[in-house]
Residue, then its C-alpha position, 0 to 999 in steps of 0.5 A: m798861682l794860689r797857695p794851699v793856705k787859706s787866706e783872705l785873698i783865697s776867701a775873696l776869690s772864693a766869693c766868686r766861685t759860682v761866677l768862675i764855675g760859669v766861666a769854666v762852663m763857657s770856656g768848655l762851650v767855646n773850646i767845643l765851638y773852636l772845632t767849627g773851623s776844622f769840621f767845616m773844612l773836613e766836610v767841604y773837602d770830603r763832601v762838598i767838593p766830591s759831590r759838587s753840591v752848592p746847597t750843601l756848601i751853603g748849608l754848611g756855611a750858614l751853620a758855621l756862621v751861626l756857630f762862629a757868632f755863638q762862639g764870639v758872643l760867649e768869648m765876649i761874655r767870658t771876657r766881661v765876666l772875668a773883668r768883673v771878677g777882677a773888679a769884685l776882687d778889688e772891691a773886696l780887698s781895696g779897703r783892707v789893702f789901704d788899711i795895710v798901707v796906712r798901718a804897715p809903716l807903724s809896724g815896720a812891715l813895709p819898708g821901701d815903696g809904701l804903695l806897693p800893696l796898691r800896685d799889687l792889687d792893681q796887678l791882680r785885677g789887671f791880670l784877671s781882666g786880661s787874656g791870661p785867665s782865658a788861656m788858663f781855662d783853655l789849657p785843660w782842653m788840650p787833651f780833648y783836641v789831641l784825642i780828636c787828632f788821634l781819631f783822625h789818624p794815630l800819626i796826627g795824634c802823635a804829632a799833636i802830643a809831641g807839640t804839646l810836650v814841647l810847649v809844656t817844656v817851654t812853659l816850664f822853662t819860661d817860668r823858671a827863667t823869669r822868676t828871679p828877674s821878675q823878683a829883681t824887677t820888683g825890688h829895683g822898682q821899690r827902690r826907684n819909687a821910694l827915691a822919687d817919693a823922697g824927692r817929692r817930699n823934700a823938694e824944698v831941701l833939694a832945691a835950696m841946697g843944690m842936692q837935686d842933681r845928686l838925688a837924680d843920679r841915685w834915682g837914675s842908677a835905680n831906674r837903670d837897674y829897674m829897666v835892665a831887670q825889666q828888659r831881661v824879663a821881657d827878653i826872656a818871655g818874648s824869646f820863649g813866646a816867639g819860639s813857641k809861635v814859630f814852633r806852632m807854625a812849623l808844626q802846623s805845616g808839618v801836619l799838613a805834610l803829614g796829612a798829604w803823605l797819608v792821603i797819598n798812601n790812601q790812609a786818610s781823606a783829603g779833608i784830613i789835610i786841612a782839618s788836622s792842621i787847623l785842629v793841631s794849631r788850635a790844640l797848641a794855641p792855649a799853651e802858646l797864649a799862656i807863654a805869651n801872657w807868662k810875664g803877667f802871670v808871674a807878676a800876678r803870682q808875686s803880687w798874690h804872694r806879697l799880699s798874702d804875706l802882708f795880710a798874715k803879718l797885719p791881720e784885721p783887728s779882732p772885734s772888741l767890746v765898745l768900752p765906755a768913754p774914759t774919764r779917770t786915768l792914763s797910766a804906763e806900766g813898765l813901758s818899753v818901746a822900739p821904733p817899728g821894725t827895729p829891736r832897739l829900745v828907745v823907751q825902757e821900763a817907763s811907769f807913771a800914772i796921770r789923773a783926769g784934770q792933770g797936765v804933764g810936761i815931758i822934758g829931757p835932752s835930744a834922743s832921750g825918748k820923749s817923742s817915742l813915749a808920746r807915740a806909744l801913749v796914743g798907740v802909734w808905735p807898738v809896745l814891746r813890753g808893758k801896757v798903756r792903760i786908759d781907765g784901766a783898759a789897755l790900748d789893745q782892748w780898744l778898736k782904733t776907730a773908737l779909741g781915736l774919738h777920745i784921743g787928740y794928737l799933734p805930732q812934731e811933723v804936722e801933716l794936713f790933708a788936701g781939702t778944706i780947713a773945716e774938713n781937716i779940723g773935723r778929721f774928715e768926719p762925714k757931716a762933721p757938726f760945724e759948731m764942733v769944728i768952730a769950738a775946736a778952733r776957738a779952743a786952739g785960739v785959731h778961729e780969728m786967724i781962719l776967718r782972715l783967710s780967703d774963704g774962711y773955714n772953706t779955704r782949700i789947702g793942698e796935700g801936706g798943708v800947702g798954702l799955709s805957713a808952718g805956724q798956721r799948720q801947727r795951730i790948725g793941727l792943734a785944733r784938729a787934736l782938740y776936736r770933740d773934746p778928747f779925754l787924752v790930748v798929746l802934743d809933741e813940741p806944739n810950740s816949735n813954730l809958734d809966735a807969742e800969740g800962738e804960744g798964748a793960745l797954746t797955754a789957754a788950750i792946755r788949761g782948757v783941756r784940764q779944766r774940762g777934766g781931760i789929760c794933756v801930755v806935752v813934749a817940750h823943749r821951750p819953757s813956755a809950753l809948760a806954763a799950764v801943766d802941773l806935772v813934769l816927767m824927766m826923760a834921759d837915755g830912754r828912762v824916766q829919771a824923775f816924775g812929780p810936781r812941775d816946780e819941784i822937778l824943774t828945781r831939781v833938774l835945773r841949777p840956778t844961773s846968773v842969767p839976768a831976769s830980763e832974759p828968757a828962761t832956759a828951756p827945760g832939759v838944759r842948764s846954763r853955765p855963766g858965760s857959756g850958754p845952755v848945757p845939756l842935762q846929761e852933763s850935770a852931776 
């Protein structure tokens, strides 16, 4: 089950080494006590019945009861200890697995079902808490039972060896036959879960445009593939398990017949008939139990390998020095960025520098790399080449938790979490100072709006901000970005859902960031978002085309038009032709 490579999983399990040694010792005692039934029957047939001694029978019965009780206590303790080993493994790795679930989408390391690592950890814990590990601890004792069978009679020992070899062969065939179907089951399960999650997240789109039945057909196809693969695994494991069970029962009867033949030929006592039958059955029981639990063992082994691979791909961040709070500059040096998990560059060789107190508007046509550049500036997307530096320190020199205190980020798709509005603005910081939450809301111009809600700052919202309008979510997301006055604030199309009041509050928020000595970067399609910035960066085809003072750059990239002064200005990144409407900048000379 374990790879020979030292991994975090092995280290976590090694922490339970002493407990597992204790389980192994208990397993040894349990397996010795399993001999109680065999020797009790041997003594009854060879001593009690010939002597007709009732006191001997009572004494043997009392001793057997004590030993059986002791065996039951040990098995109960072993089961509980193994369950706690599983819980300890979960406790040691759950934080790390959650970290992988959160980080993997940003690195492209976990396509499809994003919650698979959590299910893998559950699979490992469930296997350790079940009967599978007990069977593994009992397997090494099979030679011990075979040896005792030889002490009864060599022919009985040979029968036990033959039965053991057959069951070992069945075990190997079970492993080989279930390996590929189990992997297919996991793949189909990932696809099925990913489609279900996509349907949940896009429920409104499916309902509005009548797409639910079509997505349901795709999910149904994936679900049928999953069920077929799962049924195949169950059929294979069940067939081998049933075969091994029938074989053990037949072998037990065969050993009874063999014992009777030995008694008829005066080569064994009568007690050997029953005792050897029980003993051979017990000798083969661990292998039969292992075969019965093989499906869970294979699933746990695959979960172990997948988690090991993810731990290797996404190692824990190395400890970093605590850097002083940034106060001076943000710079990009030859920055090249690609979406996680793909080699296609969407930003190439971007270089610029911004000083404290400045605001930059990033403009350009669609798919020019604006949002990708914003994600790289806050460390969301990995940088393939070049560096993003804050006060001269590259982002990878910062601990994420420490860097997050100095960054405010408002993405295009504003995601709020289930909880109160105050918790969302305070970034779910334990005991977040309420005065700072209110200060962030005031800075975002959303304080009065929150007070008008049913419970004010204690109003509870659902996952994704259910219960709020798109504009309200965007303004609360802006307040979250401004919490604790971060040095760098990056806003990606922050006015896409705002009305006039909200745009006025946004302009005031950007000015507030600059006035307190911070840096504000705004990705914009509408001109109102640029009212409070002093610099503009023009993107096209993933490259920086121009960077400088706002009015100078806008004058260069926008051609004067004959649009009446009463009409709204065209959004940065487009120009107008008389009588033709906006034209993308890439069409200009």
